[in-house]
TORMI-308613 format. One record per atom (N, C-alpha, C): z, x, y; residue number from 0; atom name; chain. Coordinates in nm, 3 decimals. Atoms other than C-alpha are relative to their C-alpha. Layout:
rec up->Z, east->X, north->Y, i->NUM, at->CA, ch->A
...
END
This chain:
rec up->0.043, east->0.136, north->-0.027, i->0, at->N, ch->A
rec up->-0.129, east->1.142, north->-0.872, i->0, at->CA, ch->A
rec up->-0.089, east->0.003, north->0.124, i->0, at->C, ch->A
rec up->0.097, east->0.000, north->-0.108, i->1, at->N, ch->A
rec up->-0.431, east->1.088, north->-0.651, i->1, at->CA, ch->A
rec up->-0.004, east->-0.138, north->0.068, i->1, at->C, ch->A
rec up->-0.004, east->0.124, north->-0.078, i->2, at->N, ch->A
rec up->-0.372, east->0.819, north->-0.387, i->2, at->CA, ch->A
rec up->-0.093, east->0.018, north->0.119, i->2, at->C, ch->A
rec up->0.094, east->-0.011, north->-0.112, i->3, at->N, ch->A
rec up->-0.651, east->0.754, north->-0.136, i->3, at->CA, ch->A
rec up->0.070, east->-0.036, north->0.132, i->3, at->C, ch->A
rec up->-0.054, east->0.033, north->-0.132, i->4, at->N, ch->A
rec up->-0.589, east->0.725, north->0.237, i->4, at->CA, ch->A
rec up->0.006, east->-0.151, north->0.019, i->4, at->C, ch->A
rec up->0.001, east->0.147, north->-0.014, i->5, at->N, ch->A
rec up->-0.684, east->0.356, north->0.222, i->5, at->CA, ch->A
rec up->0.112, east->-0.062, north->-0.083, i->5, at->C, ch->A
rec up->-0.111, east->0.050, north->0.080, i->6, at->N, ch->A
rec up->-0.436, east->0.297, north->-0.061, i->6, at->CA, ch->A
rec up->0.133, east->0.025, north->0.070, i->6, at->C, ch->A
rec up->-0.122, east->-0.029, north->-0.076, i->7, at->N, ch->A
rec up->-0.167, east->0.467, north->0.147, i->7, at->CA, ch->A
rec up->0.018, east->-0.100, north->0.113, i->7, at->C, ch->A
rec up->-0.004, east->0.095, north->-0.111, i->8, at->N, ch->A
rec up->-0.254, east->0.241, north->0.437, i->8, at->CA, ch->A
rec up->0.041, east->-0.139, north->-0.049, i->8, at->C, ch->A
rec up->-0.034, east->0.130, north->0.058, i->9, at->N, ch->A
rec up->-0.238, east->-0.072, north->0.220, i->9, at->CA, ch->A
rec up->0.147, east->0.000, north->-0.042, i->9, at->C, ch->A
rec up->-0.139, east->-0.009, north->0.043, i->10, at->N, ch->A
rec up->0.093, east->0.044, north->0.072, i->10, at->CA, ch->A
rec up->0.094, east->-0.004, north->0.120, i->10, at->C, ch->A
rec up->-0.082, east->0.003, north->-0.121, i->11, at->N, ch->A
rec up->0.234, east->0.106, north->0.420, i->11, at->CA, ch->A
rec up->0.018, east->-0.144, north->0.050, i->11, at->C, ch->A
rec up->-0.009, east->0.137, north->-0.052, i->12, at->N, ch->A
rec up->0.150, east->-0.247, north->0.536, i->12, at->CA, ch->A
rec up->0.072, east->-0.093, north->-0.097, i->12, at->C, ch->A
rec up->-0.072, east->0.080, north->0.100, i->13, at->N, ch->A
rec up->0.274, east->-0.398, north->0.209, i->13, at->CA, ch->A
rec up->0.150, east->0.026, north->0.011, i->13, at->C, ch->A
rec up->-0.142, east->-0.034, north->-0.012, i->14, at->N, ch->A
rec up->0.603, east->-0.214, north->0.258, i->14, at->CA, ch->A
rec up->0.063, east->-0.063, north->0.123, i->14, at->C, ch->A
rec up->-0.048, east->0.068, north->-0.121, i->15, at->N, ch->A
rec up->0.631, east->-0.387, north->0.595, i->15, at->CA, ch->A
rec up->-0.005, east->-0.151, north->-0.015, i->15, at->C, ch->A
rec up->-0.009, east->0.142, north->0.031, i->16, at->N, ch->A
rec up->0.609, east->-0.726, north->0.427, i->16, at->CA, ch->A
rec up->-0.125, east->-0.082, north->0.024, i->16, at->C, ch->A
rec up->0.123, east->0.075, north->-0.024, i->17, at->N, ch->A
rec up->0.250, east->-0.820, north->0.505, i->17, at->CA, ch->A
rec up->-0.060, east->-0.048, north->-0.133, i->17, at->C, ch->A
rec up->0.070, east->0.054, north->0.117, i->18, at->N, ch->A
rec up->0.061, east->-1.039, north->0.258, i->18, at->CA, ch->A
rec up->-0.137, east->0.068, north->-0.012, i->18, at->C, ch->A
rec up->0.134, east->-0.057, north->0.019, i->19, at->N, ch->A
rec up->-0.276, east->-0.934, north->0.115, i->19, at->CA, ch->A
rec up->-0.095, east->-0.047, north->0.110, i->19, at->C, ch->A
rec up->0.089, east->0.053, north->-0.105, i->20, at->N, ch->A
rec up->-0.453, east->-1.160, north->0.364, i->20, at->CA, ch->A
rec up->0.033, east->0.061, north->0.136, i->20, at->C, ch->A
rec up->-0.040, east->-0.061, north->-0.127, i->21, at->N, ch->A
rec up->-0.252, east->-1.020, north->0.656, i->21, at->CA, ch->A
rec up->-0.044, east->0.147, north->0.006, i->21, at->C, ch->A
rec up->0.045, east->-0.139, north->0.005, i->22, at->N, ch->A
rec up->-0.325, east->-0.663, north->0.546, i->22, at->CA, ch->A
rec up->-0.149, east->0.006, north->0.021, i->22, at->C, ch->A
rec up->0.147, east->0.003, north->-0.012, i->23, at->N, ch->A
rec up->-0.694, east->-0.746, north->0.510, i->23, at->CA, ch->A
rec up->-0.042, east->-0.019, north->0.144, i->23, at->C, ch->A
rec up->0.033, east->0.028, north->-0.140, i->24, at->N, ch->A
rec up->-0.706, east->-0.887, north->0.861, i->24, at->CA, ch->A
rec up->0.033, east->0.122, north->0.088, i->24, at->C, ch->A
rec up->-0.047, east->-0.113, north->-0.080, i->25, at->N, ch->A
rec up->-0.514, east->-0.588, north->1.001, i->25, at->CA, ch->A
rec up->-0.093, east->0.121, north->-0.010, i->25, at->C, ch->A
rec up->0.080, east->-0.122, north->0.018, i->26, at->N, ch->A
rec up->-0.741, east->-0.320, north->0.851, i->26, at->CA, ch->A
rec up->-0.148, east->-0.031, north->-0.028, i->26, at->C, ch->A
rec up->0.141, east->0.039, north->0.002, i->27, at->N, ch->A
rec up->-1.069, east->-0.516, north->0.845, i->27, at->CA, ch->A
rec up->-0.068, east->0.019, north->-0.135, i->27, at->C, ch->A
rec up->0.062, east->0.002, north->0.132, i->28, at->N, ch->A
rec up->-1.131, east->-0.544, north->0.471, i->28, at->CA, ch->A
rec up->0.029, east->-0.135, north->-0.063, i->28, at->C, ch->A
rec up->-0.021, east->0.124, north->0.073, i->29, at->N, ch->A
rec up->-1.146, east->-0.833, north->0.226, i->29, at->CA, ch->A
rec up->0.138, east->-0.002, north->-0.065, i->29, at->C, ch->A
rec up->-0.130, east->0.007, north->0.069, i->30, at->N, ch->A
rec up->-0.818, east->-0.962, north->0.084, i->30, at->CA, ch->A
rec up->-0.016, east->0.028, north->-0.148, i->30, at->C, ch->A
rec up->0.027, east->-0.037, north->0.140, i->31, at->N, ch->A
rec up->-0.981, east->-0.915, north->-0.257, i->31, at->CA, ch->A
rec up->0.007, east->0.153, north->-0.016, i->31, at->C, ch->A
rec up->-0.006, east->-0.146, north->0.003, i->32, at->N, ch->A
rec up->-1.016, east->-0.544, north->-0.177, i->32, at->CA, ch->A
rec up->0.145, east->0.047, north->0.010, i->32, at->C, ch->A
rec up->-0.142, east->-0.032, north->-0.010, i->33, at->N, ch->A
rec up->-0.650, east->-0.531, north->-0.073, i->33, at->CA, ch->A
rec up->0.065, east->-0.020, north->-0.137, i->33, at->C, ch->A
rec up->-0.054, east->0.030, north->0.133, i->34, at->N, ch->A
rec up->-0.561, east->-0.693, north->-0.406, i->34, at->CA, ch->A
rec up->-0.037, east->0.112, north->-0.098, i->34, at->C, ch->A
rec up->0.046, east->-0.107, north->0.089, i->35, at->N, ch->A
rec up->-0.769, east->-0.429, north->-0.589, i->35, at->CA, ch->A
rec up->0.076, east->0.130, north->0.027, i->35, at->C, ch->A
rec up->-0.075, east->-0.121, north->-0.035, i->36, at->N, ch->A
rec up->-0.596, east->-0.146, north->-0.398, i->36, at->CA, ch->A
rec up->0.144, east->-0.008, north->-0.052, i->36, at->C, ch->A
rec up->-0.137, east->0.016, north->0.047, i->37, at->N, ch->A
rec up->-0.252, east->-0.285, north->-0.481, i->37, at->CA, ch->A
rec up->0.007, east->0.010, north->-0.153, i->37, at->C, ch->A
rec up->0.005, east->-0.009, north->0.146, i->38, at->N, ch->A
rec up->-0.348, east->-0.323, north->-0.848, i->38, at->CA, ch->A
rec up->-0.016, east->0.145, north->-0.043, i->38, at->C, ch->A
rec up->0.022, east->-0.142, north->0.030, i->39, at->N, ch->A
rec up->-0.474, east->0.035, north->-0.855, i->39, at->CA, ch->A
rec up->0.128, east->0.080, north->0.025, i->39, at->C, ch->A
rec up->-0.125, east->-0.069, north->-0.031, i->40, at->N, ch->A
rec up->-0.154, east->0.156, north->-0.689, i->40, at->CA, ch->A
rec up->0.107, east->-0.028, north->-0.104, i->40, at->C, ch->A
rec up->-0.100, east->0.033, north->0.102, i->41, at->N, ch->A
rec up->0.065, east->-0.030, north->-0.939, i->41, at->CA, ch->A
rec up->-0.028, east->0.077, north->-0.128, i->41, at->C, ch->A
rec up->0.036, east->-0.077, north->0.119, i->42, at->N, ch->A
rec up->-0.126, east->0.139, north->-1.221, i->42, at->CA, ch->A
rec up->0.032, east->0.148, north->0.019, i->42, at->C, ch->A
rec up->-0.021, east->-0.142, north->-0.026, i->43, at->N, ch->A
rec up->-0.117, east->0.486, north->-1.065, i->43, at->CA, ch->A
rec up->0.148, east->0.035, north->0.010, i->43, at->C, ch->A
rec up->-0.141, east->-0.029, north->-0.024, i->44, at->N, ch->A
rec up->0.252, east->0.458, north->-0.977, i->44, at->CA, ch->A
rec up->0.091, east->-0.063, north->-0.104, i->44, at->C, ch->A
rec up->-0.074, east->0.061, north->0.110, i->45, at->N, ch->A
rec up->0.356, east->0.276, north->-1.295, i->45, at->CA, ch->A
rec up->0.104, east->-0.100, north->0.051, i->45, at->C, ch->A
rec up->-0.087, east->0.102, north->-0.058, i->46, at->N, ch->A
rec up->0.501, east->-0.016, north->-1.100, i->46, at->CA, ch->A
rec up->-0.045, east->-0.138, north->-0.050, i->46, at->C, ch->A
rec up->0.034, east->0.131, north->0.054, i->47, at->N, ch->A
rec up->0.517, east->-0.369, north->-1.237, i->47, at->CA, ch->A
rec up->-0.010, east->-0.109, north->0.107, i->47, at->C, ch->A
rec up->0.007, east->0.100, north->-0.106, i->48, at->N, ch->A
rec up->0.552, east->-0.552, north->-0.904, i->48, at->CA, ch->A
rec up->0.003, east->0.069, north->0.136, i->48, at->C, ch->A
rec up->0.008, east->-0.057, north->-0.135, i->49, at->N, ch->A
rec up->0.534, east->-0.504, north->-0.527, i->49, at->CA, ch->A
rec up->0.127, east->0.072, north->0.042, i->49, at->C, ch->A
rec up->-0.126, east->-0.063, north->-0.038, i->50, at->N, ch->A
rec up->0.902, east->-0.424, north->-0.481, i->50, at->CA, ch->A
rec up->0.014, east->0.138, north->-0.065, i->50, at->C, ch->A
rec up->-0.006, east->-0.128, north->0.071, i->51, at->N, ch->A
rec up->0.887, east->-0.150, north->-0.744, i->51, at->CA, ch->A
rec up->-0.102, east->0.098, north->0.057, i->51, at->C, ch->A
rec up->0.105, east->-0.083, north->-0.059, i->52, at->N, ch->A
rec up->0.565, east->-0.021, north->-0.590, i->52, at->CA, ch->A
rec up->0.050, east->0.064, north->0.131, i->52, at->C, ch->A
rec up->-0.053, east->-0.051, north->-0.128, i->53, at->N, ch->A
rec up->0.729, east->0.014, north->-0.247, i->53, at->CA, ch->A
rec up->0.112, east->0.101, north->-0.026, i->53, at->C, ch->A
rec up->-0.109, east->-0.092, north->0.033, i->54, at->N, ch->A
rec up->1.038, east->0.176, north->-0.400, i->54, at->CA, ch->A
rec up->-0.055, east->0.135, north->-0.045, i->54, at->C, ch->A
rec up->0.061, east->-0.124, north->0.049, i->55, at->N, ch->A
rec up->0.823, east->0.431, north->-0.582, i->55, at->CA, ch->A
rec up->-0.074, east->0.073, north->0.113, i->55, at->C, ch->A
rec up->0.065, east->-0.061, north->-0.115, i->56, at->N, ch->A
rec up->0.630, east->0.489, north->-0.260, i->56, at->CA, ch->A
rec up->0.096, east->0.085, north->0.081, i->56, at->C, ch->A
rec up->-0.102, east->-0.077, north->-0.071, i->57, at->N, ch->A
rec up->0.951, east->0.601, north->-0.089, i->57, at->CA, ch->A
rec up->0.050, east->0.116, north->-0.084, i->57, at->C, ch->A
rec up->-0.049, east->-0.106, north->0.089, i->58, at->N, ch->A
rec up->1.070, east->0.799, north->-0.391, i->58, at->CA, ch->A
rec up->-0.095, east->0.119, north->-0.007, i->58, at->C, ch->A
rec up->0.099, east->-0.107, north->0.012, i->59, at->N, ch->A
rec up->0.747, east->0.997, north->-0.410, i->59, at->CA, ch->A
rec up->-0.038, east->0.062, north->0.134, i->59, at->C, ch->A
rec up->0.031, east->-0.053, north->-0.131, i->60, at->N, ch->A
rec up->0.725, east->1.053, north->-0.036, i->60, at->CA, ch->A
rec up->-0.131, east->-0.050, north->0.058, i->60, at->C, ch->A
rec up->0.123, east->0.059, north->-0.054, i->61, at->N, ch->A
rec up->0.404, east->0.854, north->0.006, i->61, at->CA, ch->A
rec up->0.035, east->-0.084, north->0.122, i->61, at->C, ch->A
rec up->-0.051, east->0.077, north->-0.114, i->62, at->N, ch->A
rec up->0.602, east->0.623, north->0.233, i->62, at->CA, ch->A
rec up->0.118, east->0.076, north->0.060, i->62, at->C, ch->A
rec up->-0.116, east->-0.060, north->-0.066, i->63, at->N, ch->A
rec up->0.850, east->0.748, north->0.488, i->63, at->CA, ch->A
rec up->0.048, east->-0.095, north->0.108, i->63, at->C, ch->A
rec up->-0.054, east->0.083, north->-0.106, i->64, at->N, ch->A
rec up->1.066, east->0.601, north->0.760, i->64, at->CA, ch->A
rec up->-0.087, east->0.004, north->0.125, i->64, at->C, ch->A
rec up->0.087, east->-0.015, north->-0.116, i->65, at->N, ch->A
rec up->0.817, east->0.728, north->1.018, i->65, at->CA, ch->A
rec up->-0.145, east->-0.029, north->-0.041, i->65, at->C, ch->A
rec up->0.139, east->0.026, north->0.033, i->66, at->N, ch->A
rec up->0.461, east->0.587, north->1.018, i->66, at->CA, ch->A
rec up->-0.086, east->0.125, north->0.017, i->66, at->C, ch->A
rec up->0.088, east->-0.116, north->-0.007, i->67, at->N, ch->A
rec up->0.195, east->0.849, north->0.948, i->67, at->CA, ch->A
rec up->-0.146, east->-0.040, north->0.003, i->67, at->C, ch->A
rec up->0.138, east->0.048, north->0.002, i->68, at->N, ch->A
rec up->-0.116, east->0.633, north->0.948, i->68, at->CA, ch->A
rec up->-0.052, east->-0.001, north->0.143, i->68, at->C, ch->A
rec up->0.051, east->-0.021, north->-0.136, i->69, at->N, ch->A
rec up->-0.332, east->0.711, north->1.248, i->69, at->CA, ch->A
rec up->-0.038, east->-0.127, north->0.074, i->69, at->C, ch->A
rec up->0.047, east->0.120, north->-0.070, i->70, at->N, ch->A
rec up->-0.455, east->0.359, north->1.322, i->70, at->CA, ch->A
rec up->0.099, east->-0.115, north->-0.006, i->70, at->C, ch->A
rec up->-0.102, east->0.106, north->0.002, i->71, at->N, ch->A
rec up->-0.126, east->0.167, north->1.310, i->71, at->CA, ch->A
rec up->0.004, east->-0.058, north->0.133, i->71, at->C, ch->A
END
């Protein structure tokens, strides 16, 4: 599974409960782009909703208890 660094960043912030608009503001992109990243992630990770997406993120090791994104 090929997840981009930006998708990982979006997934990280989504896992912390931020909305698409909040994520967009945080990482300086359009909330439409955030929506597209989340949609792509749900497809790549076979997740039907945000909660399942976050769960799969932890299961696959994409997300961890320790932040790994350099610009947090």
